[in-house]
PAMIFI-416121 format. One record per atom (N, C-alpha, C): residue in three letters; y, x, z. Coordinates in steps of 0.2 Angstrom, whole numbers, padded with zeros to 4 digits, always signed. Layout:
PAMIFI-416121
alaYXZ ...
//
This chain:
PAMIFI-416121
met+0140+0426-0430 met+0133+0429-0433 met+0132+0427-0440 thr+0130+0432-0444 thr+0129+0431-0451 thr+0122+0428-0452 pro+0121+0423-0456 pro+0115+0420-0458 pro+0110+0426-0461 pro+0104+0425-0460 pro+0099+0430-0463 pro+0100+0429-0471 pro+0099+0435-0475 pro+0099+0434-0482 pro+0094+0430-0485 arg+0096+0426-0490 arg+0091+0422-0493 arg+0086+0426-0498 arg+0080+0424-0497 arg+0075+0427-0502 arg+0076+0425-0509 pro+0075+0430-0514 pro+0076+0428-0521 pro+0071+0422-0523 leu+0074+0418-0527 leu+0070+0413-0530 leu+0065+0415-0535 pro+0059+0413-0535 pro+0054+0415-0540 pro+0056+0412-0547 glu+0054+0415-0552 glu+0056+0412-0559 glu+0053+0405-0560 val+0047+0404-0558 val+0045+0397-0558 val+0044+0395-0551 leu+0047+0389-0549 leu+0047+0387-0542 leu+0040+0384-0541 pro+0037+0385-0534 pro+0031+0383-0533 pro+0030+0375-0534 gly+0025+0374-0538 gly+0023+0367-0540 gly+0027+0364-0546 glu+0032+0368-0549 glu+0036+0367-0555 glu+0031+0367-0561 asp+0032+0362-0565 asp+0028+0361-0571 asp+0033+0363-0577 arg+0033+0369-0579 arg+0037+0371-0585 arg+0035+0368-0591 thr+0030+0365-0592 thr+0028+0361-0598 thr+0030+0354-0598 phe+0032+0351-0592 phe+0033+0344-0591 phe+0039+0342-0596 asn+0037+0337-0600 asn+0042+0335-0605 asn+0040+0328-0607 pro+0043+0323-0604 pro+0041+0316-0605 pro+0044+0313-0612 ala+0047+0317-0616 ala+0050+0315-0622 ala+0045+0312-0627 pro+0046+0308-0631 pro+0042+0305-0637 pro+0040+0311-0641 asp+0034+0312-0642 asp+0031+0318-0647 asp+0034+0325-0645 gly+0035+0325-0638 gly+0037+0332-0636 gly+0044+0334-0639 ala+0048+0330-0641 ala+0055+0332-0644 ala+0059+0336-0639 pro+0062+0341-0641 pro+0066+0346-0637 pro+0072+0342-0633 leu+0074+0337-0636 leu+0080+0334-0633 leu+0079+0326-0633 phe+0080+0323-0627 phe+0079+0316-0626 phe+0083+0313-0621 val+0084+0306-0622 val+0089+0303-0617 val+0084+0301-0611 asp+0087+0303-0605 asp+0083+0303-0599 asp+0088+0300-0594 leu+0088+0293-0594 leu+0093+0289-0590 leu+0090+0289-0583 val+0093+0291-0578 val+0091+0291-0571 val+0092+0284-0569 pro+0088+0281-0565 pro+0088+0274-0563 pro+0095+0273-0559 ala+0098+0267-0559 ala+0104+0266-0556 ala+0103+0267-0548 ser+0097+0265-0546 ser+0096+0266-0539 ser+0095+0273-0536 cys+0095+0278-0541 cys+0095+0285-0539 cys+0102+0288-0541 trp+0107+0285-0543 trp+0113+0288-0545 trp+0116+0292-0539 phe+0119+0297-0540 phe+0122+0302-0535 phe+0117+0305-0530 thr+0110+0305-0532 thr+0106+0308-0527 thr+0102+0314-0532 asn+0106+0318-0535 asn+0103+0323-0539 asn+0102+0329-0534 val+0099+0335-0537 val+0097+0341-0534 val+0104+0344-0531 arg+0109+0344-0535 arg+0115+0347-0532 arg+0118+0344-0526 ser+0117+0337-0526 ser+0120+0334-0520 ser+0116+0335-0514 his+0110+0338-0514 his+0106+0339-0508 his+0105+0346-0506 leu+0109+0351-0510 leu+0109+0358-0508 leu+0116+0360-0506 ala+0116+0365-0501 ala+0122+0368-0500 ala+0125+0372-0506 pro+0131+0372-0507 pro+0134+0375-0513 pro+0131+0382-0515 ala+0130+0386-0510 ala+0127+0393-0511 ala+0120+0392-0514 asp+0116+0388-0511 asp+0109+0387-0514 asp+0109+0384-0521 trp+0114+0379-0522 trp+0114+0376-0529 trp+0116+0382-0534 asp+0120+0386-0532 asp+0122+0392-0536 asp+0116+0396-0537 arg+0112+0398-0532 arg+0106+0402-0533 arg+0101+0399-0538 val+0100+0392-0537 val+0095+0388-0541 val+0098+0388-0548 arg+0104+0386-0550 arg+0106+0386-0557 arg+0106+0393-0560 arg+0108+0398-0556 arg+0108+0405-0559 arg+0101+0407-0561 met+0096+0405-0557 met+0089+0407-0559 met+0087+0403-0565 val+0089+0397-0566 val+0087+0393-0571 val+0090+0396-0578 tyr+0097+0398-0577 tyr+0100+0401-0583 tyr+0097+0407-0585 glu+0095+0411-0580 glu+0092+0418-0582 glu+0085+0417-0585 arg+0081+0413-0582 arg+0074+0412-0585 arg+0074+0409-0592 ala+0080+0406-0594 ala+0080+0403-0600 ala+0084+0408-0605 gly+0085+0414-0603 gly+0088+0419-0607 gly+0095+0417-0609 his+0099+0413-0604 his+0105+0411-0605 his+0106+0407-0612 arg+0101+0403-0613 arg+0102+0399-0619 arg+0099+0392-0617 cys+0102+0387-0621 cys+0099+0380-0620 cys+0092+0380-0622 glu+0088+0376-0617 glu+0081+0375-0619 glu+0080+0370-0624 ala+0085+0366-0626 ala+0084+0361-0631 ala+0086+0363-0638 cys+0092+0366-0638 cys+0094+0368-0645 cys+0094+0375-0646 gly+0094+0379-0641 gly+0093+0386-0642 gly+0100+0390-0642 glu+0106+0386-0641 glu+0112+0389-0641 glu+0114+0392-0635 pro+0118+0398-0635 pro+0121+0401-0629 pro+0127+0397-0627 ala+0130+0399-0621 ala+0137+0396-0619 ala+0142+0398-0624 arg+0147+0394-0625 arg+0152+0396-0630 arg+0159+0393-0626 pro+0161+0396-0621 pro+0167+0394-0617 pro+0173+0392-0622 gln+0174+0396-0627 gln+0180+0395-0631 gln+0179+0388-0635 gln+0173+0385-0635 gln+0172+0379-0638 gln+0171+0374-0633 arg+0172+0376-0627 arg+0171+0371-0621 arg+0163+0369-0620 ile+0159+0374-0622 ile+0152+0373-0621 ile+0149+0378-0616 trp+0146+0375-0610 trp+0144+0379-0605 trp+0136+0378-0604 leu+0133+0382-0600 leu+0126+0381-0598 leu+0126+0377-0592 glu+0121+0372-0591 glu+0121+0368-0585 glu+0113+0367-0583 ala+0112+0367-0577 ala+0105+0365-0575 ala+0104+0358-0574 his+0098+0356-0577 his+0097+0349-0577 his+0090+0347-0574 glu+0089+0342-0571 glu+0083+0340-0568 glu+0078+0336-0573 arg+0072+0337-0572 arg+0067+0333-0576 arg+0063+0330-0570 trp+0063+0323-0571 trp+0060+0319-0565 trp+0054+0315-0568 ala+0049+0315-0564 ala+0043+0310-0565 ala+0044+0305-0560 tyr+0042+0299-0562 tyr+0042+0293-0558 tyr+0035+0290-0556 asp+0033+0291-0550 asp+0027+0289-0548 asp+0027+0282-0544 glu+0025+0277-0547 glu+0026+0270-0544 glu+0021+0269-0538 ala+0015+0272-0538 ala+0010+0271-0533 ala+0008+0278-0530 pro+0012+0282-0527 pro+0010+0289-0525 pro+0004+0288-0520 thr-0001+0293-0521 thr-0007+0294-0516 thr-0006+0300-0512 asp-0002+0304-0513 asp-0001+0310-0509 asp+0003+0309-0503 glu+0001+0312-0497 glu+0005+0311-0491 glu+0011+0316-0491 pro+0016+0315-0488 pro+0018+0309-0484 pro+0020+0303-0488 phe+0021+0303-0495 phe+0024+0298-0499 phe+0019+0292-0499 ala+0013+0292-0499 ala+0009+0286-0499 ala+0010+0282-0493 ser+0011+0285-0487 ser+0012+0281-0481 ser+0018+0277-0481 phe+0023+0279-0485 phe+0030+0275-0485 phe+0029+0269-0489 gly+0024+0268-0494 gly+0023+0262-0498 gly+0029+0261-0503 met+0032+0266-0505 met+0038+0266-0510 met+0036+0271-0516 pro+0039+0269-0521 pro+0038+0274-0527 pro+0042+0280-0526 val+0040+0285-0530 val+0043+0292-0529 val+0046+0295-0535 gln+0053+0297-0535 gln+0056+0300-0540 gln+0055+0308-0538 arg+0050+0311-0542 arg+0048+0318-0541 arg+0051+0323-0545 leu+0054+0328-0543 leu+0057+0334-0547 leu+0051+0338-0549 arg+0051+0338-0556 arg+0045+0342-0559 arg+0047+0348-0562 arg+0053+0348-0564 arg+0056+0354-0568 arg+0063+0355-0568 leu+0066+0361-0568 leu+0073+0362-0570 leu+0074+0365-0576 val+0078+0363-0580 val+0079+0366-0587 val+0087+0368-0588 cys+0088+0372-0592 cys+0095+0375-0594 cys+0097+0371-0600 leu+0102+0367-0600 leu+0105+0364-0606 leu+0112+0366-0607 cys+0114+0366-0613 cys+0121+0367-0615 cys+0124+0360-0614 thr+0131+0361-0614 thr+0135+0355-0612 thr+0133+0349-0617 arg+0132+0350-0623 arg+0131+0345-0628 arg+0124+0342-0627 cys+0119+0346-0626 cys+0113+0343-0624 cys+0112+0339-0618 his+0116+0342-0613 his+0116+0338-0606 his+0120+0332-0607 glu+0125+0332-0611 glu+0129+0325-0612 glu+0124+0320-0616 thr+0120+0323-0621 thr+0116+0318-0624 thr+0110+0316-0620 thr+0108+0320-0615 thr+0102+0318-0611 thr+0105+0312-0607 his+0111+0312-0605 his+0114+0307-0601 his+0118+0302-0605 leu+0115+0299-0610 leu+0119+0296-0616 leu+0123+0290-0613 gly+0121+0287-0608 gly+0125+0281-0605 gly+0132+0284-0602 leu+0131+0289-0599 leu+0137+0293-0596 leu+0142+0295-0602 ala+0139+0298-0607 ala+0142+0300-0613 ala+0146+0294-0616 gly+0143+0288-0616 gly+0146+0282-0619 gly+0152+0280-0615 leu+0151+0280-0608 leu+0157+0279-0604 leu+0163+0283-0604 arg+0162+0289-0606 arg+0167+0294-0608 arg+0170+0294-0615 gly+0167+0290-0619 gly+0169+0289-0626 gly+0166+0294-0630 his+0160+0297-0629 his+0157+0302-0633 his+0150+0300-0635 his+0149+0293-0636 his+0142+0291-0638 his+0140+0293-0645 glu+0145+0292-0649 glu+0143+0294-0656 glu+0142+0302-0657 arg+0146+0306-0654 arg+0145+0313-0654 arg+0138+0315-0651 ala+0136+0312-0645 ala+0130+0313-0642 ala+0124+0311-0646 phe+0125+0305-0649 phe+0119+0302-0653 phe+0118+0306-0659 asp+0124+0309-0662 asp+0123+0313-0668 asp+0119+0320-0666 his+0121+0322-0660 his+0118+0328-0658 his+0110+0327-0657 leu+0108+0322-0654 leu+0101+0320-0653 leu+0098+0320-0660 cys+0101+0317-0665 cys+0098+0317-0671 cys+0097+0324-0674 ala+0102+0328-0674 ala+0102+0335-0676 ala+0097+0339-0673 val+0097+0339-0666 val+0092+0344-0663 val+0085+0342-0664 asn+0084+0336-0664 asn+0077+0334-0665 asn+0075+0333-0673 gly+0079+0333-0677 gly+0078+0332-0684 gly+0076+0324-0685 trp+0079+0320-0681 trp+0077+0313-0682 trp+0082+0309-0686 thr+0080+0304-0690 thr+0085+0300-0693 thr+0088+0295-0688 arg+0094+0292-0690 arg+0097+0288-0685 arg+0093+0282-0683 ser+0089+0280-0687 ser+0084+0274-0686 ser+0079+0276-0680 arg+0076+0282-0681 arg+0071+0285-0676 arg+0075+0286-0670 ala+0081+0288-0670 ala+0085+0290-0663 ala+0086+0283-0660 arg+0088+0278-0664 arg+0089+0271-0661 arg+0083+0268-0657 ile+0077+0269-0660 ile+0071+0267-0657 ile+0070+0271-0650 his+0072+0277-0650 his+0071+0281-0644 his+0076+0279-0639 val+0082+0278-0641 val+0087+0275-0636 val+0086+0268-0633 thr+0083+0264-0637 thr+0081+0257-0635 thr+0076+0258-0630 glu+0071+0262-0631 glu+0065+0263-0626 glu+0068+0266-0620 ala+0073+0271-0620 ala+0076+0274-0614 ala+0079+0269-0610 asn+0083+0265-0614 asn+0086+0259-0610 asn+0082+0254-0607 arg+0076+0253-0610 arg+0071+0249-0607 arg+0068+0252-0601 leu+0067+0258-0601 leu+0064+0262-0595 leu+0069+0262-0589 phe+0076+0263-0591 phe+0081+0263-0586 phe+0081+0256-0583 glu+0081+0251-0586 glu+0082+0244-0583 glu+0076+0243-0579 glu+0070+0245-0581 glu+0064+0244-0577 glu+0064+0248-0571 arg+0066+0254-0571 arg+0066+0258-0565 arg+0072+0257-0561 ser+0077+0254-0563 ser+0083+0253-0559 ser+0082+0247-0554 arg+0076+0243-0555 arg+0075+0237-0551 arg+0071+0240-0544 val+0070+0246-0544 val+0066+0249-0538 val+0070+0254-0534 glu+0069+0254-0528 glu+0072+0260-0524 glu+0067+0265-0524 trp+0069+0271-0525 trp+0064+0277-0526 trp+0065+0282-0520 leu+0060+0285-0517 leu+0060+0290-0513 leu+0061+0297-0517 leu+0065+0301-0514 leu+0066+0308-0518 leu+0061+0313-0516 asp+0058+0316-0520 asp+0053+0322-0519 asp+0056+0328-0522 leu+0059+0333-0517 leu+0061+0339-0520 leu+0057+0345-0517 asn+0051+0344-0516 asn+0046+0349-0514 asn+0046+0355-0517 ile+0047+0355-0524 ile+0047+0362-0527 ile+0053+0366-0525 leu+0058+0363-0522 leu+0063+0367-0520 leu+0062+0370-0512 leu+0059+0365-0508 leu+0057+0366-0502 leu+0052+0372-0501 leu+0047+0372-0506 leu+0042+0377-0506 leu+0044+0384-0508 ala+0050+0384-0511 ala+0053+0390-0513 ala+0058+0393-0508 gly+0058+0389-0502 gly+0063+0391-0497 gly+0070+0389-0497 val+0071+0384-0502 val+0078+0382-0502 val+0079+0376-0497 gln+0084+0376-0494 gln+0085+0371-0489 gln+0088+0364-0492 val+0084+0359-0491 val+0086+0353-0494 val+0090+0349-0488 leu+0096+0346-0490 leu+0100+0343-0485 leu+0101+0336-0487 pro+0103+0331-0482 pro+0105+0325-0484 pro+0111+0325-0489 pro+0111+0320-0494 pro+0116+0320-0499 pro+0123+0321-0497 arg+0127+0325-0500 arg+0134+0325-0499 arg+0138+0319-0501 
//
């Protein structure tokens, strides 16, 4: 039996905040370190491959197939692609149900953005460092935001402080903006 066709995704997911940007001064690119307690629990790990493909394609299309941080298109010949990235809000004392009744803080998906490979690498600066690309990613952060190296170091220090603080806690995952759009959320693969 063939599964029913999936309904098209809306350009903006129900409850998605397209203005959500926790960056200092609204910078287009920022280091966004996911707490260690949340590693390997991203959107992609909770969706069937076909659903992840639908979601990422919707993200690319609504961004006009350009990076939402630097404005560049994919350049496969230079090994630069477009990638979907999650923007999370961290609610330490949720008051909405069912999350309030669990008595745990919530990592809430607020927005999906289209980033090029360079901007995505910069966002995950810790991973870039593990791969030997810290300086390249740091330089990209400065270039995209028009920051001095000193200003960028302050930002990275603050991002690392937040990472350490948030990594001390186990977070519940809220993917309601996907559920409300009719995307099936699965246990992580």
